[in-house]
Every structure is written in structure tokens, then in C-alpha cells.
MMTF fields as JSON, N, C-alpha, C and O atoms, coordinates in Angstrom:
{
  "mmtfVersion": "1.0.0",
  "mmtfProducer": "UNKNOWN",
  "numBonds": 447,
  "numAtoms": 448,
  "numGroups": 112,
  "numChains": 1,
  "numModels": 1,
  "chainsPerModel": [1],
  "groupsPerChain": [112],
  "chainIdList": ["A"],
  "bondAtomList": [4, 2, 8, 6, 12, 10, 16, 14, 20, 18, 24, 22, 28, 26, 32, 30, 36, 34, 40, 38, 44, 42, 48, 46, 52, 50, 56, 54, 60, 58, 64, 62, 68, 66, 72, 70, 76, 74, 80, 78, 84, 82, 88, 86, 92, 90, 96, 94, 100, 98, 104, 102, 108, 106, 112, 110, 116, 114, 120, 118, 124, 122, 128, 126, 132, 130, 136, 134, 140, 138, 144, 142, 148, 146, 152, 150, 156, 154, 160, 158, 164, 162, 168, 166, 172, 170, 176, 174, 180, 178, 184, 182, 188, 186, 192, 190, 196, 194, 200, 198, 204, 202, 208, 206, 212, 210, 216, 214, 220, 218, 224, 222, 228, 226, 232, 230, 236, 234, 240, 238, 244, 242, 248, 246, 252, 250, 256, 254, 260, 258, 264, 262, 268, 266, 272, 270, 276, 274, 280, 278, 284, 282, 288, 286, 292, 290, 296, 294, 300, 298, 304, 302, 308, 306, 312, 310, 316, 314, 320, 318, 324, 322, 328, 326, 332, 330, 336, 334, 340, 338, 344, 342, 348, 346, 352, 350, 356, 354, 360, 358, 364, 362, 368, 366, 372, 370, 376, 374, 380, 378, 384, 382, 388, 386, 392, 390, 396, 394, 400, 398, 404, 402, 408, 406, 412, 410, 416, 414, 420, 418, 424, 422, 428, 426, 432, 430, 436, 434, 440, 438, 444, 442],
  "bondOrderList": [1, 1, 1, 1, 1, 1, 1, 1, 1, 1, 1, 1, 1, 1, 1, 1, 1, 1, 1, 1, 1, 1, 1, 1, 1, 1, 1, 1, 1, 1, 1, 1, 1, 1, 1, 1, 1, 1, 1, 1, 1, 1, 1, 1, 1, 1, 1, 1, 1, 1, 1, 1, 1, 1, 1, 1, 1, 1, 1, 1, 1, 1, 1, 1, 1, 1, 1, 1, 1, 1, 1, 1, 1, 1, 1, 1, 1, 1, 1, 1, 1, 1, 1, 1, 1, 1, 1, 1, 1, 1, 1, 1, 1, 1, 1, 1, 1, 1, 1, 1, 1, 1, 1, 1, 1, 1, 1, 1, 1, 1, 1],
  "groupList": [{"groupName": "MET", "atomNameList": ["N", "CA", "C", "O"], "elementList": ["N", "C", "C", "O"], "formalChargeList": [0, 0, 0, 0], "bondAtomList": [1, 0, 2, 1, 3, 2], "bondOrderList": [1, 1, 2], "singleLetterCode": "M", "chemCompType": "L-PEPTIDE LINKING"}, {"groupName": "SER", "atomNameList": ["N", "CA", "C", "O"], "elementList": ["N", "C", "C", "O"], "formalChargeList": [0, 0, 0, 0], "bondAtomList": [1, 0, 2, 1, 3, 2], "bondOrderList": [1, 1, 2], "singleLetterCode": "S", "chemCompType": "L-PEPTIDE LINKING"}, {"groupName": "GLU", "atomNameList": ["N", "CA", "C", "O"], "elementList": ["N", "C", "C", "O"], "formalChargeList": [0, 0, 0, 0], "bondAtomList": [1, 0, 2, 1, 3, 2], "bondOrderList": [1, 1, 2], "singleLetterCode": "E", "chemCompType": "L-PEPTIDE LINKING"}, {"groupName": "LEU", "atomNameList": ["N", "CA", "C", "O"], "elementList": ["N", "C", "C", "O"], "formalChargeList": [0, 0, 0, 0], "bondAtomList": [1, 0, 2, 1, 3, 2], "bondOrderList": [1, 1, 2], "singleLetterCode": "L", "chemCompType": "L-PEPTIDE LINKING"}, {"groupName": "ARG", "atomNameList": ["N", "CA", "C", "O"], "elementList": ["N", "C", "C", "O"], "formalChargeList": [0, 0, 0, 0], "bondAtomList": [1, 0, 2, 1, 3, 2], "bondOrderList": [1, 1, 2], "singleLetterCode": "R", "chemCompType": "L-PEPTIDE LINKING"}, {"groupName": "ASN", "atomNameList": ["N", "CA", "C", "O"], "elementList": ["N", "C", "C", "O"], "formalChargeList": [0, 0, 0, 0], "bondAtomList": [1, 0, 2, 1, 3, 2], "bondOrderList": [1, 1, 2], "singleLetterCode": "N", "chemCompType": "L-PEPTIDE LINKING"}, {"groupName": "ALA", "atomNameList": ["N", "CA", "C", "O"], "elementList": ["N", "C", "C", "O"], "formalChargeList": [0, 0, 0, 0], "bondAtomList": [1, 0, 2, 1, 3, 2], "bondOrderList": [1, 1, 2], "singleLetterCode": "A", "chemCompType": "L-PEPTIDE LINKING"}, {"groupName": "TYR", "atomNameList": ["N", "CA", "C", "O"], "elementList": ["N", "C", "C", "O"], "formalChargeList": [0, 0, 0, 0], "bondAtomList": [1, 0, 2, 1, 3, 2], "bondOrderList": [1, 1, 2], "singleLetterCode": "Y", "chemCompType": "L-PEPTIDE LINKING"}, {"groupName": "ILE", "atomNameList": ["N", "CA", "C", "O"], "elementList": ["N", "C", "C", "O"], "formalChargeList": [0, 0, 0, 0], "bondAtomList": [1, 0, 2, 1, 3, 2], "bondOrderList": [1, 1, 2], "singleLetterCode": "I", "chemCompType": "L-PEPTIDE LINKING"}, {"groupName": "TRP", "atomNameList": ["N", "CA", "C", "O"], "elementList": ["N", "C", "C", "O"], "formalChargeList": [0, 0, 0, 0], "bondAtomList": [1, 0, 2, 1, 3, 2], "bondOrderList": [1, 1, 2], "singleLetterCode": "W", "chemCompType": "L-PEPTIDE LINKING"}, {"groupName": "PHE", "atomNameList": ["N", "CA", "C", "O"], "elementList": ["N", "C", "C", "O"], "formalChargeList": [0, 0, 0, 0], "bondAtomList": [1, 0, 2, 1, 3, 2], "bondOrderList": [1, 1, 2], "singleLetterCode": "F", "chemCompType": "L-PEPTIDE LINKING"}, {"groupName": "VAL", "atomNameList": ["N", "CA", "C", "O"], "elementList": ["N", "C", "C", "O"], "formalChargeList": [0, 0, 0, 0], "bondAtomList": [1, 0, 2, 1, 3, 2], "bondOrderList": [1, 1, 2], "singleLetterCode": "V", "chemCompType": "L-PEPTIDE LINKING"}, {"groupName": "ASP", "atomNameList": ["N", "CA", "C", "O"], "elementList": ["N", "C", "C", "O"], "formalChargeList": [0, 0, 0, 0], "bondAtomList": [1, 0, 2, 1, 3, 2], "bondOrderList": [1, 1, 2], "singleLetterCode": "D", "chemCompType": "L-PEPTIDE LINKING"}, {"groupName": "PRO", "atomNameList": ["N", "CA", "C", "O"], "elementList": ["N", "C", "C", "O"], "formalChargeList": [0, 0, 0, 0], "bondAtomList": [1, 0, 2, 1, 3, 2], "bondOrderList": [1, 1, 2], "singleLetterCode": "P", "chemCompType": "L-PEPTIDE LINKING"}, {"groupName": "THR", "atomNameList": ["N", "CA", "C", "O"], "elementList": ["N", "C", "C", "O"], "formalChargeList": [0, 0, 0, 0], "bondAtomList": [1, 0, 2, 1, 3, 2], "bondOrderList": [1, 1, 2], "singleLetterCode": "T", "chemCompType": "L-PEPTIDE LINKING"}, {"groupName": "LYS", "atomNameList": ["N", "CA", "C", "O"], "elementList": ["N", "C", "C", "O"], "formalChargeList": [0, 0, 0, 0], "bondAtomList": [1, 0, 2, 1, 3, 2], "bondOrderList": [1, 1, 2], "singleLetterCode": "K", "chemCompType": "L-PEPTIDE LINKING"}, {"groupName": "HIS", "atomNameList": ["N", "CA", "C", "O"], "elementList": ["N", "C", "C", "O"], "formalChargeList": [0, 0, 0, 0], "bondAtomList": [1, 0, 2, 1, 3, 2], "bondOrderList": [1, 1, 2], "singleLetterCode": "H", "chemCompType": "L-PEPTIDE LINKING"}, {"groupName": "GLN", "atomNameList": ["N", "CA", "C", "O"], "elementList": ["N", "C", "C", "O"], "formalChargeList": [0, 0, 0, 0], "bondAtomList": [1, 0, 2, 1, 3, 2], "bondOrderList": [1, 1, 2], "singleLetterCode": "Q", "chemCompType": "L-PEPTIDE LINKING"}, {"groupName": "GLY", "atomNameList": ["N", "CA", "C", "O"], "elementList": ["N", "C", "C", "O"], "formalChargeList": [0, 0, 0, 0], "bondAtomList": [1, 0, 2, 1, 3, 2], "bondOrderList": [1, 1, 2], "singleLetterCode": "G", "chemCompType": "PEPTIDE LINKING"}, {"groupName": "CYS", "atomNameList": ["N", "CA", "C", "O"], "elementList": ["N", "C", "C", "O"], "formalChargeList": [0, 0, 0, 0], "bondAtomList": [1, 0, 2, 1, 3, 2], "bondOrderList": [1, 1, 2], "singleLetterCode": "C", "chemCompType": "L-PEPTIDE LINKING"}],
  "groupTypeList": [0, 1, 2, 3, 4, 3, 5, 6, 7, 4, 8, 0, 9, 3, 10, 11, 10, 10, 12, 3, 13, 14, 5, 14, 15, 6, 2, 4, 4, 16, 6, 14, 17, 10, 4, 15, 6, 3, 2, 15, 12, 18, 10, 14, 0, 0, 17, 10, 1, 11, 7, 11, 4, 16, 19, 13, 1, 15, 2, 5, 3, 2, 11, 16, 3, 4, 4, 11, 4, 4, 1, 0, 13, 13, 6, 18, 10, 14, 14, 3, 3, 1, 11, 14, 12, 4, 17, 7, 6, 2, 8, 4, 5, 10, 9, 18, 15, 14, 2, 4, 1, 4, 13, 2, 14, 13, 17, 17, 3, 2, 10, 10],
  "groupIdList": [1, 2, 3, 4, 5, 6, 7, 8, 9, 10, 11, 12, 13, 14, 15, 16, 17, 18, 19, 20, 21, 22, 23, 24, 25, 26, 27, 28, 29, 30, 31, 32, 33, 34, 35, 36, 37, 38, 39, 40, 41, 42, 43, 44, 45, 46, 47, 48, 49, 50, 51, 52, 53, 54, 55, 56, 57, 58, 59, 60, 61, 62, 63, 64, 65, 66, 67, 68, 69, 70, 71, 72, 73, 74, 75, 76, 77, 78, 79, 80, 81, 82, 83, 84, 85, 86, 87, 88, 89, 90, 91, 92, 93, 94, 95, 96, 97, 98, 99, 100, 101, 102, 103, 104, 105, 106, 107, 108, 109, 110, 111, 112],
  "secStructList": [7, 2, 2, 2, 2, 2, 2, 2, 2, 2, 7, 3, 3, 3, 3, 3, 3, 3, 3, 7, 7, 7, 1, 1, 2, 2, 2, 2, 2, 2, 2, 2, 2, 2, 2, 2, 2, 2, 2, 2, 6, 6, 7, 3, 3, 3, 3, 6, 6, 3, 3, 3, 3, 3, 3, 1, 1, 2, 2, 2, 2, 2, 2, 2, 2, 2, 2, 2, 2, 2, 2, 7, 7, 1, 1, 1, 3, 3, 3, 3, 3, 3, 3, 3, 2, 2, 2, 2, 6, 6, 7, 7, 3, 3, 3, 6, 6, 3, 3, 3, 7, 7, 7, 1, 1, 4, 4, 4, 4, 4, 4, 7],
  "xCoordList": [-29.287, -29.383, -30.8, -30.98, -31.777, -33.142, -33.427, -34.154, -32.905, -33.035, -32.469, -33.081, -31.297, -30.668, -31.514, -31.684, -32.074, -32.894, -34.153, -34.537, -34.78, -36.02, -35.703, -36.493, -34.573, -34.287, -34.053, -34.422, -33.467, -33.227, -34.502, -34.509, -35.636, -36.979, -37.75, -38.768, -37.353, -38.078, -37.554, -38.304, -36.266, -35.606, -35.865, -35.715, -36.278, -36.69, -35.881, -35.297, -35.838, -35.211, -36.26, -37.055, -36.276, -37.226, -36.417, -35.513, -36.799, -36.115, -37.113, -38.307, -36.634, -37.392, -36.766, -35.576, -37.494, -36.978, -37.872, -39.092, -37.301, -38.108, -37.552, -36.345, -38.413, -38.079, -39.003, -40.174, -38.395, -39.121, -38.743, -37.572, -39.786, -39.546, -38.654, -38.748, -37.828, -36.925, -36.91, -35.977, -37.902, -37.96, -38.099, -37.52, -38.879, -39.142, -38.38, -37.911, -38.287, -37.663, -38.498, -37.937, -39.828, -40.671, -40.48, -40.472, -40.314, -40.146, -38.849, -38.778, -37.744, -36.448, -36.526, -35.949, -37.188, -37.39, -38.062, -37.591, -39.156, -39.873, -38.967, -38.93, -38.216, -37.299, -36.294, -36.081, -35.657, -34.703, -35.274, -34.666, -36.447, -37.162, -37.353, -37.071, -37.809, -38.088, -36.753, -36.758, -35.698, -34.393, -33.887, -33.366, -34.061, -33.696, -34.549, -34.057, -35.821, -36.822, -36.38, -36.371, -36.033, -35.556, -34.305, -34.234, -33.346, -32.123, -32.379, -31.789, -33.251, -33.624, -34.292, -34.167, -34.982, -35.665, -34.692, -35.157, -33.429, -32.489, -32.215, -31.545, -32.669, -32.357, -30.951, -30.431, -30.356, -29.062, -29.205, -29.9, -28.55, -28.548, -27.671, -26.469, -28.334, -27.523, -27.118, -26.001, -28.022, -27.761, -28.579, -29.368, -28.404, -29.043, -30.596, -31.104, -31.299, -32.742, -33.122, -34.252, -32.225, -32.522, -32.001, -30.796, -32.923, -32.536, -32.963, -33.945, -32.273, -32.601, -32.471, -31.661, -33.294, -33.274, -33.438, -34.285, -32.678, -32.742, -33.945, -34.066, -34.781, -35.866, -35.822, -35.814, -35.791, -35.664, -36.886, -36.842, -37.966, -39.234, -40.194, -40.081, -41.149, -42.234, -42.985, -43.358, -43.219, -43.949, -43.189, -43.784, -41.902, -41.055, -40.99, -40.943, -40.985, -41.073, -42.28, -42.231, -43.442, -44.722, -44.637, -45.168, -43.964, -43.886, -43.14, -43.552, -42.007, -41.197, -41.904, -41.802, -42.591, -43.368, -44.401, -44.552, -45.1, -46.063, -45.367, -45.897, -44.143, -43.465, -43.011, -43.066, -42.579, -42.2, -43.435, -43.286, -44.579, -45.768, -46.177, -46.674, -45.964, -46.37, -45.452, -45.852, -44.241, -43.218, -43.098, -42.327, -43.791, -43.668, -44.094, -45.095, -43.346, -43.765, -45.062, -45.479, -45.676, -46.984, -46.836, -47.806, -45.705, -45.507, -44.338, -43.492, -44.314, -43.205, -43.698, -44.885, -42.74, -43.011, -42.201, -40.986, -42.767, -42.094, -42.556, -43.748, -41.57, -41.816, -41.239, -40.071, -41.97, -41.459, -41.489, -42.441, -40.275, -40.132, -39.595, -38.582, -40.247, -39.714, -39.277, -39.962, -38.11, -37.606, -37.134, -36.845, -37.08, -36.506, -35.015, -34.42, -34.372, -32.897, -32.359, -31.286, -33.065, -32.677, -32.594, -31.659, -33.574, -33.674, -32.599, -31.974, -32.387, -31.416, -29.98, -29.108, -29.802, -28.438, -28.107, -26.937, -29.103, -28.895, -28.533, -28.306, -28.493, -28.145, -26.774, -25.874, -26.512, -25.202, -24.898, -25.683, -23.844, -23.53, -22.25, -21.269, -22.263, -21.113, -20.65, -21.42, -19.333, -18.612, -17.691, -16.677, -17.998, -17.216, -17.485, -18.626, -16.429, -16.55, -16.355, -16.436, -16.097, -15.811, -17.122, -17.835, -17.43, -18.572, -18.138, -17.067, -19.021, -18.85, -19.97, -21.106, -19.808, -20.957, -21.509, -20.92, -22.759, -23.455, -22.787, -22.039, -23.033, -22.525, -23.055, -24.184, -22.254, -22.753, -23.635, -24.502, -23.4, -24.348, -24.818, -24.234, -25.909, -26.441, -25.416, -25.46, -24.542, -23.511, -22.591, -22.113, -22.271, -21.337, -21.902, -21.154, -23.231, -23.926, -23.43, -23.25, -23.203, -22.773, -21.352, -20.989, -20.639, -19.285, -19.239, -18.182, -20.339, -20.493, -20.331, -20.426],
  "yCoordList": [-29.112, -27.817, -27.658, -27.259, -27.972, -27.724, -28.682, -28.328, -29.91, -30.876, -30.34, -30.497, -29.704, -29.098, -28.029, -27.96, -27.158, -26.067, -26.635, -26.168, -27.619, -28.205, -28.747, -28.532, -29.455, -30.048, -28.955, -29.167, -27.803, -26.723, -26.254, -25.69, -26.423, -25.907, -27.027, -26.794, -28.255, -29.476, -30.003, -30.481, -29.895, -30.349, -29.335, -28.136, -29.827, -28.951, -29.108, -30.167, -28.134, -28.148, -27.762, -26.858, -28.47, -28.245, -27.798, -28.483, -26.591, -26.011, -26.081, -25.85, -26.392, -26.44, -25.461, -25.589, -24.452, -23.502, -23.659, -23.749, -23.692, -23.907, -23.174, -22.952, -22.814, -22.312, -22.989, -22.642, -24.001, -24.755, -24.483, -24.28, -24.476, -24.211, -25.412, -26.555, -25.057, -26.057, -25.857, -26.299, -25.218, -24.901, -26.116, -26.182, -27.054, -28.294, -29.521, -29.489, -30.511, -31.788, -32.365, -32.926, -32.258, -32.812, -32.008, -32.57, -30.596, -29.836, -30.114, -30.163, -30.313, -30.629, -31.976, -32.123, -32.921, -34.32, -34.145, -34.697, -33.378, -33.157, -32.564, -33.021, -31.512, -30.861, -31.835, -31.903, -32.62, -33.602, -34.607, -34.938, -35.089, -36.121, -35.463, -36.109, -34.233, -33.627, -33.48, -33.814, -33.014, -32.985, -34.314, -34.418, -35.311, -36.703, -37.166, -37.811, -36.848, -37.316, -36.656, -37.299, -35.433, -34.693, -35.376, -35.62, -35.679, -36.275, -37.695, -38.093, -38.425, -39.743, -39.643, -40.569, -38.582, -38.46, -37.773, -37.366, -37.617, -37.186, -35.731, -35.253, -34.958, -33.56, -33.314, -34.145, -32.248, -31.86, -30.516, -29.599, -30.448, -29.187, -28.124, -28.305, -26.986, -25.836, -24.948, -24.43, -24.756, -24.08, -24.846, -25.711, -24.537, -25.305, -25.517, -26.623, -24.471, -24.561, -24.427, -24.03, -24.741, -24.712, -25.992, -26.242, -26.795, -28.02, -27.929, -27.254, -28.57, -28.637, -30.022, -30.825, -30.299, -31.596, -31.428, -30.661, -32.101, -32.15, -33.103, -34.191, -32.704, -33.532, -33.564, -32.485, -34.725, -34.788, -34.349, -34.185, -34.162, -33.716, -33.092, -33.281, -32.353, -31.774, -32.84, -32.651, -33.945, -35.038, -35.648, -35.975, -35.77, -36.299, -35.253, -35.63, -33.92, -32.966, -32.991, -32.745, -33.316, -33.444, -34.549, -34.386, -35.698, -36.749, -36.366, -36.754, -35.586, -35.159, -34.084, -34.033, -33.27, -32.214, -32.878, -32.432, -33.919, -34.578, -35.208, -35.2, -35.79, -36.434, -35.391, -35.645, -34.255, -33.189, -32.721, -32.466, -32.591, -32.144, -33.137, -32.774, -34.432, -35.494, -35.487, -35.835, -35.086, -35.225, -33.928, -33.912, -32.886, -31.603, -31.732, -32.385, -31.12, -31.118, -30.345, -29.53, -30.647, -30.037, -28.497, -27.77, -28.003, -26.558, -26.035, -26.809, -24.72, -24.157, -23.628, -23.69, -23.112, -22.485, -23.153, -23.242, -23.65, -24.321, -23.706, -23.548, -23.38, -22.92, -23.816, -24.188, -24.186, -24.989, -24.075, -23.353, -24.193, -23.406, -24.303, -24.973, -24.329, -25.096, -24.167, -23.209, -24.487, -23.647, -24.623, -25.796, -24.062, -24.846, -24.904, -24.115, -25.786, -25.881, -24.61, -24.164, -24.002, -22.716, -21.58, -20.779, -21.541, -20.56, -20.881, -19.954, -22.128, -22.539, -22.158, -21.885, -22.161, -21.758, -20.307, -19.926, -19.504, -18.1, -17.797, -16.644, -18.82, -18.628, -18.089, -18.639, -17.085, -16.593, -16.71, -16.192, -17.337, -17.452, -16.748, -16.863, -15.978, -15.163, -15.6, -15.719, -15.838, -16.028, -14.905, -14.826, -14.009, -12.791, -11.946, -11.691, -11.569, -10.788, -11.661, -11.171, -12.955, -13.829, -14.536, -15.115, -14.485, -15.237, -16.544, -16.711, -17.522, -18.93, -19.34, -19.11, -19.924, -20.414, -21.646, -22.309, -21.937, -23.115, -24.397, -24.361, -25.495, -26.76, -27.148, -26.8, -27.857, -28.196, -29.454, -29.629, -30.283, -31.506, -31.689, -31.159, -32.464, -32.715, -33.42, -33.192, -34.229, -34.913, -33.908, -34.108, -32.785, -31.82, -31.003, -30.348, -31.018, -30.16, -30.413, -29.469, -31.708, -32.055, -31.496, -31.363, -31.204, -30.608, -29.121, -28.507, -28.545, -27.12, -26.253, -25.029],
  "zCoordList": [-32.435, -31.767, -31.197, -30.047, -32.012, -31.404, -30.332, -29.403, -30.369, -29.311, -28.018, -26.961, -28.083, -26.937, -26.373, -25.156, -27.224, -26.766, -26.08, -25.007, -26.687, -26.122, -24.761, -23.842, -24.559, -23.277, -22.24, -21.085, -22.566, -21.582, -21.066, -19.972, -21.749, -21.224, -20.701, -20.049, -20.93, -20.441, -19.109, -18.259, -18.971, -17.762, -16.716, -16.947, -15.487, -14.423, -13.132, -12.902, -12.337, -11.015, -10.059, -10.314, -8.898, -7.811, -6.605, -6.125, -6.134, -4.935, -3.772, -3.963, -2.602, -1.338, -0.454, -0.163, 0.017, 0.999, 2.227, 2.095, 3.37, 4.625, 5.817, 5.923, 6.684, 7.963, 8.983, 9.137, 9.689, 10.663, 12.049, 12.369, 12.934, 14.347, 14.9, 14.454, 15.86, 16.517, 18.034, 18.704, 18.565, 19.988, 20.904, 21.988, 20.43, 21.297, 20.705, 19.567, 21.457, 20.978, 19.868, 18.927, 19.926, 18.857, 17.58, 16.484, 17.726, 16.492, 15.866, 14.638, 16.653, 16.141, 15.434, 14.357, 15.972, 15.419, 14.03, 13.036, 13.983, 12.699, 11.648, 10.506, 12.059, 11.111, 10.533, 9.323, 11.473, 11.047, 10.088, 9.07, 10.422, 9.588, 8.193, 7.184, 8.116, 6.878, 6.02, 4.836, 6.588, 5.915, 5.381, 4.27, 6.21, 5.829, 4.686, 3.759, 4.735, 3.684, 2.362, 1.313, 2.427, 1.214, 0.646, -0.559, 1.474, 1.01, 0.449, -0.555, 1.108, 0.592, -0.766, -1.566, -1.054, -2.351, -3.333, -4.398, -3.073, -4.075, -4.044, -4.959, -3.073, -2.993, -2.452, -1.708, -2.79, -2.332, -1.564, -2.002, -0.459, 0.312, -0.36, -0.55, -0.719, -1.19, -0.064, -0.048, 0.905, 2.217, 3.2, 2.819, 4.497, 5.513, 5.274, 5.46, 4.875, 4.677, 3.262, 2.977, 2.317, 0.901, 0.221, 0.195, -0.326, -1.008, -2.449, -2.755, -3.319, -4.784, -5.334, -4.872, -6.347, -6.968, -8.551, -9.009, -9.277, -10.739, -11.133, -10.57, -12.049, -12.494, -13.962, -14.554, -14.662, -16.096, -16.868, -18.087, -16.157, -16.842, -15.973, -14.762, -16.435, -15.593, -14.871, -13.713, -15.502, -14.904, -13.668, -12.641, -13.83, -12.719, -11.617, -10.446, -11.933, -10.903, -10.038, -8.833, -10.727, -10.028, -8.973, -7.875, -9.294, -8.398, -7.16, -6.067, -7.271, -6.211, -5.381, -4.155, -6.077, -5.4, -4.45, -3.312, -4.896, -3.989, -2.863, -1.752, -3.072, -1.946, -0.88, 0.323, -1.356, -0.452, 0.327, 1.522, -0.213, 0.466, 1.502, 2.569, 1.185, 2.157, 3.387, 4.498, 3.141, 4.236, 5.06, 6.019, 4.749, 5.386, 6.876, 7.171, 7.799, 9.209, 9.412, 8.589, 10.555, 10.792, 11.044, 10.829, 11.472, 11.79, 10.917, 10.469, 10.693, 10.001, 8.62, 8.298, 7.832, 6.587, 5.542, 5.72, 4.429, 3.345, 1.973, 1.709, 1.148, -0.135, -1.214, -1.102, -2.245, -3.31, -4.552, -4.847, -5.285, -6.531, -7.596, -7.397, -8.713, -9.89, -11.0, -11.358, -11.531, -12.595, -13.69, -13.454, -14.877, -16.012, -15.947, -15.213, -16.666, -16.714, -17.285, -16.88, -18.218, -18.791, -17.749, -17.753, -16.884, -15.881, -14.781, -14.267, -14.433, -13.518, -13.922, -13.097, -15.25, -15.804, -15.479, -15.494, -15.189, -14.942, -13.417, -13.05, -12.599, -11.232, -11.086, -11.72, -10.329, -10.043, -8.551, -7.757, -8.126, -6.724, -6.422, -7.156, -5.279, -4.902, -3.543, -2.59, -3.491, -2.149, -1.983, -2.677, -1.076, -0.979, -2.295, -2.678, -2.9, -4.164, -5.402, -6.529, -5.192, -6.313, -6.787, -5.968, -8.104, -8.682, -9.158, -9.742, -8.891, -9.31, -10.157, -9.74, -11.308, -12.15, -11.55, -10.697, -12.077, -11.556, -12.047, -13.025, -11.409, -11.846, -13.253, -13.6, -14.048, -15.361, -15.35, -16.206, -14.402, -14.355, -12.955, -12.01, -12.815, -11.458, -10.516, -9.307, -11.02, -10.212, -9.663, -8.546, -10.364, -9.862, -8.751, -8.025, -8.586, -7.616, -6.197, -5.427, -5.834, -4.53, -4.146, -2.977, -5.166, -4.944, -5.116, -4.966, -5.421, -5.758, -4.499, -4.576]
}
């Protein structure tokens, strides 16, 4: 039981929120490259400008955080948020008036 509790606080989730300009062809290219870099690094799209990635430890999260920072476009606004698995478990999603719980495993996230 204590091992399960420890894991809930050690496992991390990294969220990337962004608002990128897409007025010019170059800006659209940068935005597309950024989204593709996130997907290549194992992030899953929750919404069009919100991506999330499961990280088994804080150290692993730091690696992915650095990769995101390196791939960020020159213009636009990007926010990175890290939460523990325990905090992630408290997410509530609503579609209309119906509540759906979060996925139980990272693999289920893509079908969420």
C-alpha cells in the first residue's frame, strides 16, 4: 500500500498549453513543427493547443521539459505545467452535462 502511495506522488504528468500565431506561412510552419515535435516526444493531444505526457519520475519529466523548451517556436505563448499522478487523478472532464473520469493508464489516454 505504501508503495502505491509513493508512486502516486512520484509519477508525473507534463502539460503543454500554447497559443501560437498562425498569420503567416512561416508562423504556421513553426506551429506545425512544434506540434509534431510534441507528438514525436510522446505527448498526446488533449485539445488542439493542450498536450500531455506521462513521465515515470521527476527526473524523466525534466528531460521532456528541456525538449519542449528547445522545440518552442520563436513567437507565441507556451505554458508548461507538471503535476503528480495523484493530482492528475483529480481531473474532471465534462462533455455537455456528463462527467467522465480520467483514463486509468497512459495507454488509455489516446482513446479518452
